[in-house]
N, C-alpha and C positions, 0 to 999 in steps of 0.2 A: 634567210636573205639569199639573193641570187648573186653569188660572187663570181660572175662570169669574167673571162679573161680581159675583156675591154674595160672592166671596171676596177682592175687591180693595178696598184702602183707599187713601186719598190722604194722603200725609205732606208736611210742609213741611221743606225742608232749606236750609241756608245762610241762616238767619234769615228764611226765607220767600221768598227769591229763586228757589228751585227748588221746583217741585211734582212729586211723584213718586208715581205709581200703582204699587203693589206688592202681592203677596199678603199677606193678613192673617196667614197662617200659612206656615211654611216659611222659605226663605232670604230675608232682607231686607237692604237696604243699611244699613250701620252705620258704625262708626268706620273699618274697613279701607277702605271705599269713599271716605270723606271724605279719608283720608290719601293714597290713591292719586291722587285728583283734584288734591289740593294739591301733590303731588310731580311731576305730569306735566310741568310747565314749558312748557305750550303757550302760544302767542301768536297774534295775529291773522294769518291766512293759513296757519297750520300745518295739515297734514293728519295727523289722529290716528286710529289704529285701536285698538280694545279687543278683545282675544280673550276670549271668554266674558263678554259684556256683561250677561247677565241682563236685568232690566227697565230697564237704562240708568242706574242710580244714579250710576256713575262718570262716564259720558258727559255726563249732564245737569249735573253739578257742574263738569265741565271747561268746558262751554258757559257756565255762569253766571260762571265766573272769567275766561274769555277770549273776549269777543265777536269774531266774525269767524273763529273756528276752524272747520275742516271735519272732521266726525266720521263715522267708520264703526264699526259694532259687528258682531261675529260672535257668534251664539248658536245652539246646536244645538237647543234646546227651542223648537218653533214657538210655543207659547203665550207664553213669556217674550219671544221676539223680537217678537211682535205687541204685547205690553205696552210694550216699548221703543219701538216705533214710535208708540204712543199718547202716550208721555211726550215724545218728540221734538216731536210736534204741540202738545202741551199747553204746552211751554216754548218753542215757536217756535225750535227748535234746528236748525241745518244738520247733520242726521244721517241717514245711510243705515244701516238695520239689515238685515243679511243673515242668513239662516238657513243654517247650515252647521256643519261639524265641524272643529275644530282638527286632528284626526287625519289629515284628508285633505291637510293642508299648505296653505301660503299660495298656491302657484302655482295651485291648483285654483280660486281666486277670480277669476283673470284680472285682477287689479288691479296698478297700478304701486306700487312700494314707497312707504311713508309716511315722514313726518318723525319721527314718534313712535309707538311701539307700547307700550301699557300692558296690564297683566293682573294679576289676582288669581287665579292658577291654583288648581284644587282642591288642598286641603292634603294629601291622602292618596292614595297609589296602591297601598296594600296593604290590602285589606278586613279583614285580621286585626289591623291596627293601629288601626282606627277603631271605636269604639262609636257606631253610627249615631245622629246627633242627632235623627232623625225622618225619615219618608219624604220630606217636602218639601224637606229639606236635603241628602239623600244625594248627589244628582247634582251639586250645587254643591261638595260637599266631597270627592268621590271621583273621581279621574282614571282613566278606563279605560286611557289610553295612557301615563300616567306623566309626570313632570316633563320628561323628555327631549323628548317630543313637543311640549309647550307651548313650551319654549325654542327648539327647532328652528323652530317656526312663527314666533316673534317675531323670530328672527335673519333669516329670509327676508323678513319683513314691512317692514323698514326699509331705507332707502337707506344708502349709505356715509356715515358721519358722523351718521346718525340715532340717536335715543335709544330705548333699551328701559328701561322703568320697571316694576318689579314690587314687590308686597308679598307676603310669604310667611312661613312659620314660620322662626324664627331658627335652629332646629336643622337646617335644610336649606341654610344659607348656603354651606357648602363645596360641596355638590352644584350649587347655582345658579352659583357662580363657575366651577366646572370645566366645566359645560355651555356657558356663555357664552364662555369663554376662547378657543376656537379661532377665533372670528369677531369678537369684541368685546373691548374693554378700557376704559381710563379709568374704572374702577369707582369709584362713590361709594356708601357704605353708611351708612345711618342706623338705628341700633337703636331699637326702640320698646319702652319699659318701661311696664307697667301701674302700678307703683310704683317709686320710686327704689331701694328696698332689695330688689327682686326681679330675677332675670335677665330679659333681654329675651325676649319671646315672639314678636315679629314683627321683621322687618327690611324696610326699603325699600332697594331696590337699583336704581341707574341704571348702565347700560352704554352706551358709544358704539360703534357698529359700526365696526370697524377702528381704534378709539381706541388710543393708545399711552401715554397719561399714567399716572403712578403711581396706585395705588389710594389712595383717601382714606376714612378712617373719620371720619365727621362726628359732631358732638355728638348725644347721644341725646335723644329726645323722651320725656318723662314724661307719662302720660295722667291720673293720679289722685294726689291727696294722701291721707294718712291722716287722714280727718276733713275737715270743711269742705265746700267745693263739690264737686259731682259730678266735675268735670274741672278740671285745672290751667288757669290763665289762657291758656297757650299752646295747649293742646288745644281749649279753648272757642273761641278766635279762629279756629282752623282749621275747626272745625265750622260756624261762622257765616260762613265765607268771608271773614273779615277779615284773614287771614294765609295765607301759602303756606309751602311747604317748599322753600326754594332749595337748589341744589346747589353 
């Protein structure tokens, strides 16, 4: 995408604690990014990698939540990677942004494994299943190499005992667990519901590399009420950075 200067806007996230430059049109950091950052579980001294970091919306929110964390982002779109670098500078975050492709594998980066790897992989890997939401969003929504490539990358990206945290479509949960299971376990799953009376459309999944603990299905997060405020109190606290999503 062409992220030229006249197409970039600055938004305030986490109650103004994070400043984010992002395209005025196309894919933009929203609720999924806020939830993933809240669920990362990073602490001071942790090394965190995000696969497919875009403009850095997740990374900057992790930095805002966990001072002292060391961040690395991988993004294949050079313009978005450069925007992520600008955001790291703007927020004085300890973040290195690499331009590269998940499809080439983690070893191609020449980095030692991380404590935590997070990702919001493209939601679709079948062009026939997606009515493109617009040219600026297609690359963020469509995985050329499929979910298997992304999960394979994440499994290589963390040390033994390290965490993989993902947000994805709820209807891909079985695939996610099956792809993670050969190398990871101790699964924790949090369903995300737009409304209490609707099926979950998203799931947050955490897996521990070489983990052996039983799977845990955690209390669901509800984002909206029928009427009243735009978000539930819990969702609003997460968006403002006043609450996390513990495992």
